[in-house]
N, C-alpha and C positions, 0 to 999 in steps of 0.2 A: 616396565615396572610392573610387579605381582603381589596382590595383597589376598589376604587369607579373611573368609566373611565367618568370621566365629565371634558369634557376640559384640565385637568390634572389629574393625578394619584392619589387620595387620600386617604391614608389609615384611614379605617374604625375601631374606636375605640369606647367606650362602649358610649359616648358623640353623635357620627354619627346616623345622621338621616337617611335612605335611602328609597329613594320612591319607587313606583312600577314600574318606568321607567327609575331606576337608572341601569347600567351595571355595574356588578362587576368582578373582577380577585381575583381568590383564590389561596392560597398556601397550601397544604396540605403535610403531610407524610404518610407514605401505613395505619398506626394505623388510623391516623385522616380519613383517605378517607374509611374506611371501615364503621365509625360512619355515617362520612357524605353521603354515599349510600344506607341507611336503607330505606328512602322514597322515593327513586328514584323512575321512572318509570321503568329504565333500570337499575335498582340493579342487577338483573341477567348479563348480558353484563359487567357490569363495574366489578363486582366481578370476575367474569373470568377471565378479564385483570388483574386482581389485584395478583389473586393467580398467574398467567402464569411468569415466569422470560421472562424478556423482551429482546428479542432477536432479532429482527429487526424492520422496520420502516412500519408501517402498520396503516390504517384507518377503521373506520367502520360508513357508512352512515348510522343513523336510521331514523327514520320519521321525527322527529325533534330536532335529537342530533347525535353529535359526540363523536366518542369514539376512541382515538389513540394512539399510542406508537411511541417512538422515542428511537433510537440507536445511538447515534454521538459519531462517533470516536476522540478521543483527536490528535489534528493534531502534539503535542509534541511528544506525544509516542503512536500511534495508535494501537501497537500492544497487551498493556500491559493497556492502561485505555482508557475508554469512559465515556460518561454520558448517561445514560438512565432514561427515564420520561414518564409518563402517563400522557393523558388531555381528560378531559371531557367538551364537550361545548355545552351548552344548548342555548335558546335565551337568552340575556342579561346576562349570566353565564358563566364566562370560568374558569376551576378548572386546576391548573397544579401541580401533583400527582408526589414527587420523593423522595427517599430515605434521610437520613439526611446529606450523605457526598457530594450532589452537591447543596442541596437545596440553600445556599448561593449564590454560583454562578450564578445558575439561574435566582435568583431572584434580583441580581445585574444587572444581562444580563439588563433583561426584565425592571428594575426601570430606565434604561440609559436613555440619553438625546433624543436618537431617538425616544422612545417609551413615554415619560412622556406628550408630546403636543398632542396624538393622542386622537380622541374624541371618535370613533366609535368602539364596542369590533368587529365588524366584520375586521374593519381594523386594528385593533391590532393583531387579529390573524393572518390576512394576512400577516404583518410585521415580526411575530413572525416566521412564516414558510419560509419568504424571508432570514430572520437572518439566517437558516440555511446554509445556502451559499453564505454568505457575506464574501468576501476574497480567498471563494475557487479556483479561476482563477491565483490571484498572488502566492496562495499556490502550484497550478500545474506548475505553471512557475519557481518557485523556486526549486520544485521537479526537474523540466528538467534541470535545471543549477545544481542540484547536480550528476546527472546521466552524462553528459557532463563535469563533474568531474573527475567522475571513469573512463570513456573515456579516458580521457585525461592521466589518472594515470595507465593505464593500465603496463606500462613497471615499472613503479616505486612503486606500492602495492605488498606486499606480495601475493601470490595466494591465502592462506585460507581467510586473509582477506578480498581481494577483493571477492571472492566467499561469504561469509559471509555475505557483505554490499550489493551485488546484490540481495541473495536471500530475505533479509531481505525487500528491496526496491521495490522486486515485489509482495511480501505476503503484504506489505502496500498498495500498490496499488490494489491489487485485492480486501482487505479491502474496499477501497474507492469506487471502482467500484462497488462492491455490495449495498454500502449505496447511490452512486446516483441512481441506479436502482429500490431501492425502495421509495426514494424520488420521481423517475419520477414517479412512480406507484400512490402515494401519490396525488400528485398533479393533475394528470391524473383523480382520480375518485372526485377529489374537483372541477375540472374544468367542469365536467358534472354535478355536482350540481342537483343530480336524485331527490333529496326529498326538490328542492328548497330551503335550509336552508339559502344560501345566496342570498341577492340582485344578479339581473342579471347581472350587470358590472362586478361580481369576477370571471366569468367564463373564460373573456377575460383575468385578472390579473392571474390567477391560471394557463393558457395554456401559458402567458408570462413566467411563471417559468417552465414550462417542457419544453420548448426550453431553457433556461439557463440550466438545470440541464441535459438535453442533450446532450447539448455542453461540459459540464463537465464530461459526462461518456464519452464521446468522448476521449477527452485528456488523460483521464486515460488509456482506450483503448491501445492508440498512446504510452503512457509512459510504460507502460507493455510490447508492442513489442521492445520498446528502450531499455529496459533492458534485455530483452532476447538477443537481438543483441548485446548488452555488454557482457553476459554471454557467447555467440557464438565466440565473438572475443577472449575471455578470454581462451574460450577453445582449439580456434586455433592455439593460441600464444603456449598453453602447448605442442599442438603437434607437433608444428615447433623444438620448444625446444627437444622435445623427438625424435624428427627424427633428429636434428642435431647432438645429442648427439649417436645415434645411425649409423649414417654416419661415425662419427669419430671412432667408436669401430670397425665399418668394416674396413676402411682402415686401422687402425693400423694391425687388425687380418690379413688382405691381404698383406701387407709388412712384417708381419714376419711370414706367413706360408711358402716362398719358405727355409728361415731358419731353421724352424723348419724340413724341409725333408732332407736338408741338415746334420740336427743335427740328426735325425733319422739312415739316411743313413751311417755315420759314426760312428754311436753308436753300429752297428752290429759287433760281436766279430766273423770275417772273420779270418784267420791267414793271407791268402794272399791277402791284399789291397795294390797295387804298390804303390798309392800314400802315402800311411802311412811312404814307407821307404824312399822316397824322403828329402833332407835336408831343403827344404825352404816351404813342404806342408804346414806347420801352416800359413808362411804368405801368400800365394797363396791362401787358402781358406778363410782367411779375407779379399783378397782384393777382391774376387769372390763376397764375402757376401754384401761388402759395394757399389760393382756397383751392386747389385741387388736393393738394399735399394734405392741409389741413381736414378736407373734408374726409379723404382716406384713410388717415390715422384715426378719426374717430370713428369711422365706420368699422376697421379692425380690432378697436378698443372693445366697440359693442359688441363685436360677434367673440370676443376673447383671443384673436389671435396675435394680440401684442402683448 
């Protein structure tokens, strides 16, 4: 589908007459893009990007065109879903290329109210780039609240459940960290404007985007460290519980160790053990064992081991 960027987005139909100065926005799928690039000056570069799988955000500044790819993580489920697209930008002609899975989502986004009144195609492209990070600061703030909830629930959540949540969170943050790093590189290249593709004032605008993405990048770094600290706190709690268990087992073993010695001593098969012939030997032995156990318990409590 093709649209004129002329005070408002106007779909180009069979009856629409486009002048030489009109600026055009076009949406293509991969099959249509292969037909589209047949007569292009940079056909080889575009075909190379079409054949490669989109695995990152990158941009190529050619002498009078721009080719780039975008891999945008889905904020709802970043580990399993993402939007991948390719764009080709000549003077007065911006082409968005995507598979059919996300075409409607991208088109509805770019047809939204914030884009409909843009009169200049360079401004449209800039607003499109800026929309890639719209709401991301709020998203990261919500992520921080999610981590804080995990921290508060350290004693309530099951160890395995908490470990899975923290590990998944760190992987998601690593994904966004890499995403912002790639966007930062893209915006820096655009701000340099080495091919003078954009008007001069856009260098400052793209440099402003670099600063915004840099803050998002730093925020994801901080959140990754926070998630790591939560994991360390969780591991420390597990270690404390294991230490408590080992201390209790050690105390119990220590309490019954003298009784085991007495049992082994009087279990020896000697004929002449005078204590065995005493009429109250059994009760005396019970009293001795009780005194030993009570004395050990008192000592351990005094030392704070129980």
